[in-house]
N, C-alpha and C positions, 0 to 999 in steps of 0.2 A: 603918505598916510597909511599905506600898507593894510594891516589887519584891523585897523580901528574904524568904527562907524563914525560918519561925519558929524552927526548931531549929538552924540552922547558918549562916545568911547575914546575921545582923545585924552591924552595923559596930562597931568599937571604935576608940579613938584610935590613929592611925598612930604608929610609933616616931619619936622625934626624929631629924631628919636632921643629919648632921655639918655644921657650919658652919666655913668657913675664912675667914681675913682675906685679901681680895683687894684690891690697890691700885686706887684709882679712876683712870680714864683719860679721863673725859669732859670736856666743856667746863665752864668755871668756873661757868656758871649752873646746871648740874646738881649740881656739887660742893657748892654752898652749901645744898642742900636737906637737911633732916633726914628721912631715909627710914625708914619702919618696915618691917623685913624680913618679919615675918609668916610665917616658916617657909619651907622650901625651901633650895636651894643658892644661895650668894652669886654675884653677877655683878660685872663690872667697873663697872657703873653704880651699884653700891652697893645694889641691890635684891636680895632673895632671891626666886628664881623657883621655884615648884612648880606642879603641875597645878591646884591650887586658886587660887593667887594669879594665875596666868596668865589665869584667867577674869575677873579684874577689869579686864583690858584690853579696851576696846570692840571692837577689831578681832578679837582672839582669840575673844571671846564671839560676835561676829557670824558668823565663819567656822564655828565649831563648830555654832552653831545652824542655819545654812543647810544644812550637810552632814548633820547628824543628822536634821533634820526632813524633808529631801528623801528620804533612804533610808527613813525610817520611814513616809513617806506613800505609797510606791510599793506597788501590789498585789503580794503574794508568794504564789504558788500552787505546789502540788505537782501535777505532771502524770504521767500514765501513758502509756507508749508503746504504741500499738496499730497494728500494720502500718505504714501510711504516714501516720499522723496521730497527734496527741497529744490527750488529753482530760484534764480536771481530775479528779484522783483524790480526789473529795470523800468517798469511803467510807473512805479511809485515816486513821487517828488523827492522823498528823502534819499532815494538811491543815489541820485546825482549829487545831492548835497553832501553826502558822506564820502563818495568815491571820487568825485571830480572837483566841483567848485562849491565850497560852503557859502561863498558870497561873490559879488562881482569883482572883488579886488585881490583875491588870493586863491591858491590851489588847496586841494585837500592835504597835500604833503606839508605845505607851509603852515596851514591852520593847526594840524595835529602836532607839528614840531613845536610851535610856540605854546600850545596848550600843555604839552608834556614838559617843556622847560619850566613853565609856571608851576606845574605839579611837583617837579623835582626840587625846586628851590623854595616855593612858598607852601607846598602841600595842597594847593587848590588850583583848579583851572576853571575859569568862568567864560561863558559865551552868551550873548543876547540872542534869543530865539525870535525869528521873524516868521510868521505864518501867513499862508494865503487865505482867501475867502472861505475855503472849505475846511480850514483848520489844520492843514498839513504844513509841516515845517519846510520852508523853502530857502531860508538863509540862516547862517550862524555867524555872529560877529564877536571876535575875541574882546574880552574885557580884562584890564590889568588887575591882578589879584591884590596888589598893594593899595589900590584905591577902592576896594570893595569891603563892606562890612556886612556880616550876616547876623541878624538879630531875631529874637522871638518876641512878637508883639503881645498886647494884652489878650488878643483872641487865641493865643498859643500857636498862631501860624507864623512861619518864617517870613521874613522880608529882607530883601537885598537892597542896601543903600550904596550907591556908587557916586564917588566924588568926580565932578567934571572939571574942566580946565578953568572955569570961571569962579570956582570955589563953591558952587552950588552942589546940592545932593539930589540925585535921581533915585527914586524908590521903585523897585520892581517886585512884582509878585513871583512866587516860586515857579509858577508855570511859564514865566517869561525868561528864566535863566537855565542854561545847561551847565550844571555844576558837577565836575568830576572831582572827587575828594580822595586824598591820600589817607595814610594812617591817622586815626582820629580817636580822641577820648570820648566824645559825645555824639559822633555820627552826624554832626551838623557842619563842622568845619575841620579840615585836615590840619595836622601839625606840620610846621615848617621843619624839614630835615636840617636846614642851615641853623635855625634857631635852637634846635635841640642839641646839635653837635657843634656849637660855635667854638668850644674850647679846642677841639681837635683841629678844626679849620683855622682857628686863630694861630695855633702853633705852626701850622704849615705856612701861613702868610708871613709869620715872623721869621722863619728860617729862610724863606725865599728873599725877603727884603734884606736880611743879614748877608746872604750870599751875594746879592747885588752890590751891597755896600763894601763887602770884603774885597771883591775883585775890582770894583770901581775905584776904591780909594787906597788899596793896599800897595805898598812899595817894598814888598818882601823879595830879596834877591834869591836866585836859585842856588847859589853857592858862594863860598868865600875862599879866597886864596890867602893863606896865612904865610907871612914872610918875616923871618927873624931880622931884628934891627930896623933901620929906617930905609924905606924905599924912595929913591931919588925921583923916579918918574912913574907913579902908579898908573897914570892914564895910558902910558905906552904899554905896560904889562897887560892891562885890561883889553886894549885893542888887539894886542897880539894873541891873547887867549881866545877872544871871541872870533877872530879871523880863522883860527884853526879848528875850534870845537863848536861854534855856535851853529844851530840849524840842524834839521833832520838828516841832511846828507853827511854831516860830520859826526853823527851819533856813534858811540862805541869806539871812537879812536883812542889810541893809547897816548896818554899824556906823560911827558918827561919834564920834571921840575928840577931846577937847579938852585943852589945856594940855600938849601934847607927849607924851601917853600913847600907848603902843604895845602891840599884842596879839601874843603869840607862842604858836603852837600847840606842844604837846609830842608829838612822834611816838614810835613804838615804837623803843627802842634796838636796836642791832645784835644784842646777845645774845638779846633777846626775839624778834627776827625769825628768828634761827637756831633758836630753840625751835619756832616755828611750822613751819619747814621740816623740822625733825627729826620732829615729830609726823606730818606728811604723808607723809614718806618711810617711816616705820615702818608705816603702814597698808598700803602696797604691799609692804613687806617681809614682813609677816605673811600677807597674801594669797598671796604667793609660797610660803610654807611649806605652806599648806593647798591650794594650787593652785585658788584661788577668784578669779574675775574681780572686780576692784574694784567694779564697778557693783552687784554683788549685796550688798555691805556698805555701800552708800550713797555711794561715791566715783564721781561721774558726770563727772569732768573729761574723761576720754578716751572717754566713751561717746557714740556718735552714733546717729541713727535707722537708719543703714545698717549699722552693725556690731554693734549690741547683740543682735540676734537670733542672729547667727552666734556671738557670744561665749557666749550661753546654750546653744547646741547643742554647742559645743566643751566647755563645762562638763560636759554630760552624757556626752560621748564620752570625754574625757580625765581627768575628775575623778570623776564618779559611777560610771561603768562599772567601773573597777578595783575599787572597793569592793564593787559588786554581785557581781562574779566571785568575790571572796574569800568572801562570804557563801554563794553558791550551791555552791561546791566544798566548803566546810566542812560545809554541811548534808548534802551527799551522803556525805562521809567519816565524819561523826560520828553522824548521825541515821538513816542507812539502812544495812542490813547488806549483805553481798556479793551476795546474791540480789536484794534490792530495788533495788540500784543498776543492775541490768540492765533494770529495768522502770520505775523512777520517777526523776524529776529535779525540782528546784526552779528556778523562774524568776521574776525580777522583770519587771514590765511597765513599760517606759519609753516606750511609744508617746505617752502624753500629754505628756511632756517634750520630745519631738522634733518635735511638731507645730508647723508654722509658722503664719503668720497665715491668716485665713480664705480669702483669694484664692489663696494658694499651695497650701493644702490642696485646694481645689476643682479647681485645675488638675491637681494630682497624681492626684486621684480620677478625673478625666475621662480622663487618659492610661491609667490602669489599667483603667478600664471599657471604653474603646474597643479596647484591645489584648487583652482577654479574660482578664486575670489578677485582676480584681476584679468581683464581682457587686454588684448594688444592695444586697443585705443585708450583704455584706462592708463596704461603705462606711458603711452605717447603724450597724453594730456599732462601727466605729472612732469614730463621732460620738456614741456612747451613745444610739442611737435603736433603737426596736423594729423587728423584721423585718416585711416586708410580703409578702403572698401573691404568688407568682411572682417573688420577688426573688432567687432562687438561680440564675437562668439566667446563664450566661457568654456574652457576645457578642463578636464580632470585626468589624472593618471589612470590608465586602464586597470591597474591592479588594486585600486581603491574601491572596494565594493562593500555592501552591507554584510556583516557576518552571517546573518540569517540566510542570505542567498547561497553562501558556500555550503551551509548545512543542508539546504533543500536541493541544490543543484549539483553537488559534488565538488569538482575542482574549480579552478579559476580560468582554465584555458577556454578560449573562444567566447562566443556570446552566451552569457548566463541567462537562465530563465528568470524573467521578471525585470531584467535590466533593459530599459528602452534604448533604442538606437538614437543617435543625435543627428538631426538633419543639418543641411548646410547652413540654414539660418539660425542654428543654435537651439531650435525647439525640439522637444522629445517626440519620438514616434514609437508606436507599439512595435514589438518584434515582428519581423517578417515583412515590413513595409519599407 
């Protein structure tokens, strides 16, 4: 049963989608394939695309997997504001719900992974909110987006209608639903990326199915031996040829043909070459839909040692960060009341994703340490190391002083007038003490 609530969140078969006859407009080699629609709305490629069938495409599966797992694996904490600092609000019931176990049947990772999968395919992620007697959120239960309808009633208030397995409809008030939305036209319900980009995904499905058919049913030989006249025993010649030249161990051997025989290799016809180009292009097309760098789904053609790190950082900044902001703001809106919003906030920690290689990190830490905005323990915490005694002292380069001090005191050598000494505990002491 996994992520689904026992009394209201089980799935049932989705209603049959309306199917329309759409003329095929692709290349002849795709037209010839007998395609199984398998549900969803029809496309010009002859395939029916739905959120389920789209996941049969390797590029869609890889993009959804990398995005969902990345967001699910990031630490998500509830913080409390205290004067000029923030502290983890571990005493708040929502802290455990977000960071550890949203409900009794799943972990935070699994819950956020399935919510992100729904967001990436349907454009909406829904969860049922369960509160304790004090009104605090104590549980979140995932609800399938394909069984949810969002409507605005006569009172202009939103209502959520969820179809259960018995065919009935359960109605929820907005305060009972945690709803993370994707890109939207009306701000009420997110758009399905699969529905918007079904033609591109349909072409990818068509080429994959064609490739499977081509290699499964093809009987194309690798080459032909042309022999003048009539050959008495062709099977004997074939066996003799394969014995000498077949297999990787016999590659590049020199062939000697007698009696005017000629060997002709059979290359890939133009339509099959077009098939390969189409498949390659569709990988980049689907990566463009989800804004995922191709190297993260296994396409390393344009990835180099010098740019792959920057591509990964851009992935965090321009792809992951917008999703995290959607989550953080919806947590604040739906899971905290008006008073709590002034004291608490949720944040994902992306520091681990933004860290560069070891040498770059050490250079950055050295700069922060020398300029006084990082202590030894700050650096050790960023590297997941335990603090050390005396590691909370902040130091600055001795040559970095206020220009006014130089004007009043002369040079920079020795202890300047007006510059306090730094005690062992990091606090300032007047000169002479």
